[in-house]
N, C-alpha and C positions, 0 to 999 in steps of 0.2 A: 457241336451237330451245326452242317452249314444246311439252313433250310430258305429257300424262296420260294415267296408267302404269295400267290394270287399276282402276279408280276404283269403288267402291261408297260408298254411301249411305244411308238412310233417316231418313225424319221419320214418330214416333210410328208406328210399324213399319211404314208404307208405303217401300217401295224404290222412290227414285226413281232410282237408278244402280247398275248393276250388271255389273262387268267392263267398263267404258267404258274406251278408251281412243284417241289420237290423237295428232296430232304436225303443231304449225304453226308454220312456218318463220319467221325472222325477216323485218321488215317487210312481211307479209301481212297482207291485209285479209281480215277471214274473216268474217260474218254466223251467230249464232249462233240458231237456228229451232225452231219444234216448237208444238204447240200450249201454249195453256194450261194448267198445272199441272202440266207435266212434269219441270220443277226446270231451266228455264236460267236464272235468278235465282240457286240456290243453287248451280248449277257455278259462278257466277264468285266467290261466296262462301268455295269452294272453292279456288279458284285464288290470293287473295289471301290465305287462311290465316285468315280471319274464321270459318269451318266447318273441322273436321276429317274426313278419310273415315273409314267405316268401314275400307274395307282399300285397297291401292292408293296412289298416291303424282301428284302433279303433281313435276315436274320443269322448274324455269327459268333462264334464264344466269346464273352468279355478276355482282353488281354491277345485275342490271336492275332497273330501278325500273318498279313497277305502278302505272297512276293510275288511280281511278274518280272520281266523281261524287259528295261530300260526301253521305248521306243527308241531313243538315240544312243549311237552306238556311244560307249568313250573315246575321246577323245585329249589331245595333249601331251605333257610330258613326262604323267606319271607311269612308271613303267605298270605292265600288263599283272605283277604281283600285288602290286601295291594297291592298284585298282580294286583287284578281288577281295584282301583283306579289308578295302576300306569299307565292301559290303557290308559286315559285320559292324552293326554301330554298336551295340552295346560296346563289344569289345574296345573300338576304337575309343570309345567315349572314356572305358576304367584305363586303358594304356593314356590317354590323356591325363586326363586328371591324377594317373599315380606318381605323374611326375611332378605335379604342381601341389600335392598334397602334403602336410605336416603333422594333422590331427592323429596319432598313434593310432588313435582306435579306429578312425575311418581306412588308413590305409590297411588296416589286420581286414575290415570286412571288403576293401577293393579285392586285396589280393587271396581273399578266400573265394570270393565270387570268379576271378581269373580263373582259380583254381576249379570252380564246379562245372564253367564253362570251356574248360580245357585250351584256353588260350594259347598253351604252351604249344600247342598241336596245332594250332592254326596253319601260320605259315607252309608247314609239309601237307596238310589237308589243301589249302590254296593251290600249291603248287600240284597234288597230285588231280584236281579238277583239271586244272589248265591244261597237263597232260595228254589226261583223256579226250580234251577238247580237241588235240593237237596240235597243241603249244611246245616244243621240248623246253629242257631249262632252261636254253642261252637265250632264246628268245622271252622268256618272261621276264627278262631284267629290261627288254626293251623298252622304248615309249609306245603309249596307244599309236601317236602318228606314224611309226615307221607300219602301221598297216593299214591295208584297203577297208573298208566298210565292211563287208562280208565276214572278216577277219576278226573285225571289233565288236560286231555281234554276238561273234563266239565268246568274246570276255563278259560282254552283258551278260550273258547266259552264264558261264563259270560263276559270276558274281551273285547272280540269286541264286543258284545250288550251295555255291557255299555260305548266305546269309542260311540259310536253315530257315525259310517260315515254315510259320503252322500249318498255312494253306498256301501251298504252290499253284499258280495258273500259269501255263505254256500256251503260250498261241502259235503252232506250225513249229515247233523248234527245231524242227532237220531241216528246214530250208534251208540254212545255211552251212549245213554239214555234208562231210562226206561219207562213205560207207560205214569207215572207221569210227568217226565221231557218231553214228547213230548206233551201232553195236555199241560203244561204251554207255551212253546215253540210256538206253535202253536196261542196261544193267546195272546203271547207275539207280535209275527210277526205282526198278522192282524192289530194291532195299532202301527207298526212303522213308523214314520212319513216321512221315506226317501225311497229309491229306494231300493228294493231286487230283489237279482238273487241267486233262489236256484234251487242246484243240488239234485235229492233226488227219490229214487224207494218207499218212502212210501207214500203212494194212500193217506191215509186218509189226510198227510200233504198236499196234494199238490190239494186236493179237499175245504180243509179250507182254505189255506192260500190266493194264489197265484190269478191272476186277467188275468194273461194271460200266455199262455203254449207257448216256444220257442221248435221248435222240432229240431234237429241235425241228420238229415237223409240225405245220400247218396251226404252229403262235403258242404251239403247247409243248413240253415239256414232260419226257417217256422215259422210267428208269426200267433200263435192262442188267439182269446179272451175267456174269459172264464175260470175254475178249468178244472182238468185232466179228470172227467165225460165227462164234454162238449167237450172237443177237442178228446176223444174217439170215440164219438156219429159221430164228424163231420169228424173224417178220414175215420169212415167207409164208411160214406155217399160219401164222396170226392174219396175213393177206389172203391166203386160200379158205382161211375160216369163217371170213368176213363177208368173204364174194360166194359161199355158200349160202349163210348166213343170207344174202342181200336176196340172192335168188331162192329162196326158201319164202322170203314176205312178202319180194313181189308175186309170187303165184296164190298166195294167201290173201293178197290184197284184189286180185284178180277177182278167186272165187269168191269172195265178200260183197265185192262191188259189181260179181254179175248174179249174187243171190239179189242184193238190194234192188237193182235195174230190173229185176223181174217179176219180184211178189211187192215191192215198197205199197201197188195201191190196191192189192188186193186184201181183202179183211181178214181174212182168216191166218193169213201170213205176216203182216201189217208191222205186230210187236215184234217178231222176230227181226223182220226187218228193219227196223229202229233201233235194235240191241246189234244187228250186227256195223252199222252206221255208225254208231256211237263207241264200237272197236275198232272203226277205221279211223275216227279221229283220235282217240289215243294211241293209235300204233306209231310209235315214234320211227323212223326212218334208221335204217342200218348205215351209219357215216361211208358214203362210197370212199371207195381207194384211189385216190387222188396220186397217180406216178407221175413227176415230170421228167418227159423226154430229154434222154440226154442225146444231143445233135451228134453222130459220127464224125471221126477224122476223116478225110479224103484226102488219100495220096495218088496224085496222077500217075499213069503209068511211065513206066520209062521211056523216055525220047527215043532212046538210040541204044538196045544190049549189045553187051562188050563182051569179046571172048575174056577168060582169064589167061593171067593174072591182071585183076585192073590195077591194083600197086606192088612192086617191086623192088625192100630197101635190103640193100648189102652194104654191112658193116657202115653203116648212116651213123653221122652225129649230127646233134642242132642245137641250139641256145640264142641267145641274144646281142651277146658279144663274141665279137671274133675272138679264138681261143679259151673262151669258156663252155663246153658243151653244157646244155642241161641235161641230154641223155645223149649216148655213146654206146657204140654195138650193136645198133638196131639192126636186126636180119628178120625180117617182118613182110610176109604174103597176104594180101587180101584179096579176094576172090569174091565173085559175085554174087555166090549164095550164104557168105560169112556171115552170121549172124555174132557179133563180137560187146560182149563188155569190158571196160577199161577198171581195173583195180589201184586201190592204190591210195594212201593217205594225201589229200590236198597239199600242195606244194614240193611233192614229187618229182612232176610232170605230165602230168595226164594232159592238162589243157595245150601245154608248148607241143606234144602227140598229137593233139588234136589238130591244133594251127599246121601240123605239117601237113599231114593228110587234108584239110581245109586248103592247101596251097598258101595259107599267109608268112608260111618260115620256108627255108630253102637250107639244104643240108649244106652244113660245113665242110664234111665230109663222107666219103663212103657215095654211092649208088643208089641213088631213085629209080624208076624206071614206073614213068605212067602213061596208060592208053592218052594219045593225043585227044582223041572226043570224050576224055572222061569230065565228068561232071557230079560235083559233092555241093549235096546240100547242109547247110552248115545252121545247126539252129544254137544258140547261145544265151545266157541268160542276159548279158549286157544287151545283145541285141534290141531283148523286150523291152528293156530301161531305154534305149535310143529311139523310141517310135517318137515320131511327132505327134504331142496329143493334141495340137491343130487341125489336123487331118484326118479322116474318116475312113473306114473300110474300102469305102466304096473309092476316095482320092487313092488308094494302095493300086487297087484295081485299074483304075484307068491310066496309071505309069506303065502297070505290067500287060495290057492291052490297048494300046490307044487305037488302034486299029477298028478294033472293036463296037459293037451297038450296046446301046446302057442295057437293053435286056440282055443280052449276051453277058454282059461284067455281072449282073446282078444276078441271072445264073450261074453261073460260078462263084459269086462269092454264098448263094443259097448251099451248094454243094459244102462250102469249110463251115457251112452252120452262122453264118452271115445272114440274113434274111430281114424283110422289111422292117423290123425293129430294131435294129442293131447298125445295118451297111452304112445308117445315115450318122450315126451318135460319132460327137469326137470322142477320139482313141482315150482323150483324159477320162471319159466318164464309164470308161469301158471299165471290169473287173479284172483281177489280174488273170484271172484263166480264160479270160476273152482275148488278152494280149495276147498271151504264150499262143494261144489256137491262130492269132493272127499271124504271128510271126512265125511258126510253123509252117502256116500257107505261104509266103514270103521266101523262106525256106528252100519247099517243092515245090516251087509253080511249074518247073521247067521240066518236070520230070527226070531227075539227078539219079546217077547209077548208084551213088551210095550215099546213107544217113545217115550223118554226124551230129546226133544231139547230146548235147552236154544241159545235164539236170535238167530235160523236159517236163518233169512232173509237178516243178516248184508250185504252181498256181492253181493245179489241176483239182478238183473233189476224187472222191471213190470211183466215182461211175465213170466220169472221164477221162481217167487212165484206165480204166477195163476197156473204154473206147478206144483209148491207143493204144493199147494191146493189141485189139482187135485188128487197126488199121495198119501196125507195123508187124504181125504176122502174116497179112494179106501183100506183103508190100514186098514185089519182086525183086529189088534189087539189095545190094549188102546195107546191115546195119551195123554201128558202130554207136555203143552208148556209154554214157559218163554216167552214172545216177545212181544214188543212195538208196533207193527204191529197191527194196529184194523183188517182192512181188515184179515190178516190169523187168529185174532183170531175168529169175525163174522163167519166167511167161514168152520173154521171147528172144532170150539168146543161149549157145549150145556151146560158144567158147569164151574164157575168158586170158585175158592178157593182166599181167602184174607188170605196172611201173612202179620199180622200188629198186635202191642202190644203182642210179642214174641208169637203167636202162628199161627195155619194155620186153616180157619173155613169155610166155605161155603158163599157164600156172594149172597144175595137173591135180586137179581135185574141182569140187562144189564149192558151193557159199557155204554150206556147213564148213568145211575143211577149212576155209578161208578164216570164217567168226573164230571158230580155234586157233587159226594162226594170231587173228591180231590178238585175243583174247590173252594166250601164250605169250605175247611182247609186252601187254602191258604189264604182266605178271614179272615178266624177267625185268623191266623197267626199274618196277616196284623193288623188285629186289636187289638191285642195283646200287640205286641211292640208299636202299639202307646200311646194303656193306659200305658203300662211300661214306656214309656219316659214321659208320660202325670202326670203318678204316683208319677216319681220322682219327679217333680216340686210341687205336694201336699203336699210328704211326705217335702220337705224342707220346705215348708211356715207351715208347723204343727210341725217343730223343731224350727222354730224362734217365737211360741208362738203366729204366725197371722191366726191359722186354723178356719173356723170358728164355732162360738157356736152352738149345736144345735138347732135347731129350732121346734115348736109345729107340730105335726102330720096336715096333711092335710084332708080337710071335703071331703066329696062325691060332692057339690057343687065348691068345689074350684077347683076338680081335674076333674068334669066337664068345666070350665070354662078354665080353663090350657088346657084342649086338644082341646077344640074350638080354644080358640087362634092357638095353635101350627097349626091346620088343616088350619085354615087361613091364615097363613105365608107361609106354604107350598105348597098354592093352584097354586100359578104363575110358579111353579116350574114343578107339577104334570101336570099343562095347558100344558108348555113347550113339554115335554116328549111323551102328549097324542098328540099333534100337530105333533112329528116327527113323532111317528109310522103310524100316515095315512099318509103322505108323502111316509113312505117306502112302506105301503101298496099297496097305488098307482103306486106307479113304479115298486112292483114289478108284479102287475095284466099287467103293458105294458110288463115288459118281458118275462112274460108267453107268450103274444099276440106275439110276435117277435119268442119264441123259438117255437110256434105252428108251423111258416109257414117258420123258418128255417128247421124243421124239414121233410118238404116237398121234396124230390128230385129231383122234376120234376123242383123246379126253380131255381137249378144251372141250368139244361137245357136251360129255357125259358130265363132266364135273370142274368147273373153270375154279371154283373155291381149291381142288385137291391140286389142281396143274398148279394155282396161286403157291401153295405152300412146297409142293416138290422145287418151286424155282426157289423157294427161300432156303429147303433144306440145301438143294446145291451151291446156294451161294453159299452158305456157315460152314460145310464143308471146303470149297476153295480157298474161303481165308485161312482154316486151320490147317490147309495144306500149304497155304502162302508163309502161316506162319514157323511154322515145321522145316519150309527151305532155307528162310532165313536163319533158324537154328542150323539145321544141318550146315550152311556157308558159315557161322561162328565156331560150330564147333570142327569143321574142314580145317579151319584157319586155326585156330588154335594148336590142333595136331601138327600142321605142319611147322610153326613155332617150334614146339616143343620137340619135335624132331630133330629140326636144325640145332635148338642150345642144347640138346644133349650131344648130338654127333661132333659140335664145337668143344662140349667140355671133357667128351672124351678121346 
C-alpha cells in the first residue's frame, strides 16, 4: 500500500499541498489529475524523495522499487537495446558477477536467480517494448546519439517499462509519442502487473487504463473509483449536490438570523433567540465550489475566403535530398471546409507532408497548385521551444501590431488569454500550456485559410484541450491535425489520411478501425520475429542434413481427421475462454446496475454512506473484471499458440 499521510509542501511561499492524504492499493492503476500548476509533478517528486515535504510523510512498502522516466534523454554511443537492457540493474549486476564468479555455490545461486527473473527472455522483451514505441529492429542496434531528443525520450520510457518497478510513475508519457505509440502504451499499461500512477491530460489514456482517479484540487487529494469519464460524471453530481446544500444552508441561515434579529430583545422569545444564535455559530459553511475559468482560444476570422481547391497535388514527390523522396505518388486535394487528421507512425513522413503544405518544402516531381492568396497557419512543437524566453507576450504583440496603440495590443492579448497578469511576464516564466497558447496566437494571428497543427495539445490540460476543440470547430477554414490525442481527432475531424508506405492516401474507416489495424500489425510483427527465430533453428537443422524428407500429400479424409483432432485438443481452451467471457458479462451487468443507482443525485442526499458503499462495490467489481480480462488475454494467447503448434505438428 502506498500511503500519503497529511502531506504539506510549498514553493516560493505558495502552498501547493496542505494536509493531503490518500492510500493506493498494490497493483492499482491510478491517474493523478488536476489543473496545470496545482502541483501534480511536485507530488511525484515527493513520492520519489527528490523533494522533502514541509510536514507529513509518504509511506512505501519495504523493498518496493519506484520507477520513473529519466528527466534527461539517454545519449552517447550505446545502442538503444543496450540502454534498455541496462535498466534492469539486478540482471545487469548478476550477469557481470557471473563472468567473474569462481565459487561453484555462488555460480549456482546466480544462475538460479537469473532463471527466476527470466533473464534469458530479457532481450526479446526489451526489443518488443522498443518496437511498440516505434523503433524497428534495425534501429534498436543504432547508438542513441543518432536520434533526436524526442526519440531518445521514448528510449527512456522503454527503459523504465522494461525495468518493471513495483510502483511505476509516469508524467505525461504520451507527449513524445504518436498515435500508434499511444495505443501500444495503453495496451501495455492495462496488463502491467504492479502499481501505476499516471499524470496525463490524454483523455483516451485516462479512460483506457486507470481504475481510479486521484484529484489534486484545493491543495487536497481525493480518490474516485472508475475511469475519467466516470470521474467527471461523479464530480458534476457532487458539485450539483454541494450547490443545493449551500443554497439550503444559506436559506436556513437567513431564516435563523431573521428570527434572532426580530426576537433577540423580547423576553418571551429571548431563550429561543439565543438558541438560534448558538446554532448559527455552530453552522459550518458548505465548501464553496471554486471553478477556475479556462480562457477560450480565439482564432481570428479568415482574412480572405478563397474558392476551392485551396491546394491540389498531382503525382507529387517530396523529400530533403534530390533523388531521395520521402513521399511520392501524392494525389491530394484540400478544400476550405476540410477537417483532416494525418495518421501514421512517426518517421513515415507526416511532418514532411506538413512542411510541404506549409510551404517549407517544394515538390521534386509532380504538380502542386495553390491559390496565390493562400495563407497557412503552421503550429509545431519546435516553435514553442524556439520562443525567446527573455521577451514577453506583449513584446511579440508589439512586433505583430507595430502601428497599434498600447490599449489595442493589450485588448488583442486579452482575447488570447493573456491578461494583465501574464502579458508582461517573461516567456521563460510561463507554463508549457501558456507557451503553447502564445505560439498558437502567433500562427493564427493573420487569419489563415488553413490551420496546420502538429501536436498542439502536448502542454494543455484537459479543460484547455476542450477549449481548443471548441475553437477549431468554430474556425471557418480548413484544419489539418497531427496528434496522438484521440479525443481531439474524433471531436474535430471528418477525414483521415494515412501516411504510410512512402505516400499519403485516404484511410477508409474510423479511429477504431485504425486501432485494430495498428494492433494487428503489432501482432504480425511479433509473429514474424518468432518465426524468424524458429526459422533460424530449422535452417540450422537443414544445413546439417537433418531436415525432414518430403512427405506425400494428405488426402481429404486425412485433413478432416487432423482437423477433428485439433478441434478436440483445443476444446478445453475454448471452454475456458467461454467461461471467462460469461463471468465478465455477469459482472458487467452488476456494474451497470450499480452505475444506474449511482447516477441518481437523490442517493447522495438520502444516504451518503450507502452511496459510498455502492461506489466501493463497483470498484471491487471493476477490479474483478480487469483480472478476468487479463485471464482472458492469457487464455486467448495460449489458445493461439496451441493451435499454431498443433497445425505445425500435423
